[in-house]
C-alpha positions, 0 to 999 in steps of 0.5 A: 673753755668753759672749766676755769683753766687760764686766761679767757679772750679779751674784748674783740671790736665787735664788742667795743661797737656793741658798748659804744653803740649802747652808751651813745643811745643812752646819751642820745635818749638824753639829749633828745629829752633835753631838745624836747624841753627845751623851751621850758627852763624852770628850775622846776621843770629841770629838777622834778620834770614839771611834776609831769611823770607817770608811775612806770618810767619812775618806777623803773627809773627807782629800780635802775638808781641803785641797782649800780654796777657793784650790783650787777657783778656783785650779786651774782658773785654772791650766789656763788659762793654764799647760795641763795640767802639774798634772794630774801631781800625780796621781802625787805623790798616788799616792806620797804615800798609799802611802807614808803608807799603808804607813809612817807609818800604822801606826805612828801607830796602833799607838801610840794617839796624839792628837797627832802630836807626842806622836811627838816626845817618845816619841822624841827629848823634850819640847822637840822636841815643843813646838817641832813643835806651835808651828810647827804652830800658827802655820803653820796660823793663818797658811793658814787666815786665808789660806784664808778671805779669798782666795776670798772676796775674788775672788768677791766682786768677781765675784758682789757677794757681801758680803766681811765678811758671809760671812767671818764666816759662814764661821767662825761656822758653823764655830765651831758645829759643830766646838764642839758635835760634834767631830771626827765632825761635821767628818768627816761634813760635808767629806762633804757639802761634797765632794759640793757641791765636785764638783757646782760642776765638774761644773755649769760643764763641762757647761754649758760643753760644751754652749756648745761643741758637746761636750767633743770640741770642748773638748779640741780647742781645748786641743790647739791652744792648746798646754794638753795638753802636761804632760811637760817633763822639763826637770831646772831646778828654777826652772822653774815646772811640770816633771815632776821638781819636780811629781813629786819636790818635790810628793810631798815636800810633799803627803807632809809634809801628809798623813803627820804634819800633825796635820789629816790624821792626826788622821782616819785615826787615828780608824779603827775598825781599820788596815785602815780607816785605810789604806784611808782614805788610797788611797780619798783617792787616788782622790778626790784624782785626780778632784778635780784632774781636773774643776778641770783639765777647768773649766779647759779648757772655761774656755779654750775659752769665752774662746780668743779674747778672753781677760777677763784681758788685756781688762780685764774682771777684775783677777787670776787667781783671778777668771777662774771665777767670772767664767765662773760668773756669765757662762755660768750666770747664766740658771739662777738657783740654779747660781751659786749653786751654785758659790760654795756650792762655793767656801766648801764648800771653805774650810768643810772646811779651816777645820773641819779646822784648828780641830779639829786646833788644838783637839787639839795644844793639849790633848794638847800643852800643858794635859794635860801642864800640867795632869795632874789634869784630869777628863774633863769639864773637858777636854771644856769645854775642848775647846769653849772651845778651838774657839770661840777659835781659830774667832775666832782665824782670823777675826781672821787672814782680817782681818790677811789684808785688810790685810797682803796680799802680806806675809802671803802671803810669810809663809805661804810661808816658814812653809810650808817648815817641812814639809821639816824636820819630816818630815826629824826623823820620818823620823829617828827612825822609821828610825835608831836610833842618832839621838838627841834632840841630833842630832835638834835640831841637824837640825831647826834645820840643815833651818829654816835652810836651808828658810828661806834657800832660800825667803826667796831664791826670794822676793827674787829670783824666777825670771825671766820666761822660767821662768814666763810662761802660755801664749799668750791672745788678745783678738783676738775682743774686740769692746769692749776695756776700759782694764785701768787702768778700774774696771769696774761690778762691781768692789768697794772692797776692796783687791785682793790678788795672786794667793792661790795660796799652794801654788805658790811652794812647789811651783815651788821644792819641789825645792830647799825639800825637799833640806833632807829630805835635808840635814837627816837626814845632818846629824842622823846626823853629829851623833849619834855625836858626842852619844852615839849608840848609847850612848843610853838603850835606845829602845823598838822600837814607836817605829820601823818595822819589817818588819810595818809595810811593804807586804804585812806584812798578807799574813801574821799573824807572831803573835797580837802582831801581829794585835791591833796591827791592831784598833781601840784600845779605847774606854777604853785608855790611849794614847800615852805613858801605854800601858803596852804600852810597858813594859820587858817588851814589849821583851825578847822582840822588842829583839834581832831589831828591832835587827837587822832595822831596822839592816840596812833 
């Protein structure tokens, strides 16, 4: 049955077998890494993989970390209903990867930090560091709860897969390999999960191409349906997807994620050399291109199959997030185990995001709260604390998934609001990295101003969303449906779980991203204006290592200006002191470079 009429088949025994084997395989990889590195029990080994990781696995982990289950089931539905404008994010990924690799990575890598927010204390003060860390913890806990719950609900309502059993299993698997294996286990498990995600997309596209008579037919159907008109240069920022909101706003949004978000920074600073760290971001860029392209093509395949009988309009599904699972059970149920592969692909996205979040939450809690408060902790004590916090945060994420099931759209609105903190945080990092006269008072004022502006715009967007003329989907038809189901009728395969609105949590940010991230441009000038009033350049001398210099930018690797520069690109010794304890940041290193760096940074 491929015409979108009525209920589809539920999970078979073989689907359960494939699903369970893939999830156990992911857990097995994590356990293998834990046993392999059981002799190394240091905090650096647990949180950063001993700073010995290479570019390709880190790149695949970077890609998998934010390609959640929401992305796996939500992005194809985006292409099905709104066309391929989402494909323009490939431009955003390119801009984001270049900026992060050439500006942020060299700075964070040479500082040897574990928590991204250590930089805020180095550059400003401890208060700003604590504020940044606290914002990250709240944001990540909320996001992770929704990432676990939203795809589980959509898949449960289509496949009949037990909702709470899968939720608990997801959290338990993540807790096991995060607790025992640390970052190294998370990265290698992400590699496996990334392969499963891409395989799930390929299975849908291949079967759809067979049914429709080839990829050419799918492309032609999409063209006739207006799904290939991606470039819309309308400057209206309220319009759902335009070139400007995606490329400009999307670049800022993804830069705030990859440049300063602990979940991502923690991965590329775990690389053995600066070259590997930069390369991981460029390989990740290609991985993002491939992932979004396969997701878009899956959506176009779904449109080609259902162009004459839309399951959503026909009442076969309740929300757009159920469209892809419905398609899978429709066209792949005749192949035992393949639907299980797709559901495993969706849950692989969830597992990768949850494990990344747990590891990042442990890192910032230990580095930003526990170590400063308890400096006498031994390495063994810190290792036990790391494992204990992994269990705690894993349980917290499962709990937040339960909260998501109760709060529904309220939690989504809260998540959208907390997601708006990325712009001001990115602004204060840029302020500290490029403007030498910026001080802690000006930085704090700019951060608060930026938060107020983003919350004002974001809450306003939630209360007064763009009108229907700005967000209408492309036309869909039910003319080919021979058995139209009343939309109010509960179909046989729908579970008793409460249906929630569309959980594509990134879309509200994308729609208002151009306005929301204007706070970045507003908070920096405000901070610059505030800094002279609070002391400005009369402040204490700031270490030149905390600023972005010419040697950090593109083509800095074309030549090596000195042996000191060469040393910065090599891996940090395993037993070296890093972060704010690094002795390289003493005054003796400042005297030689201070005058030259002051002039060059000021002119830049």
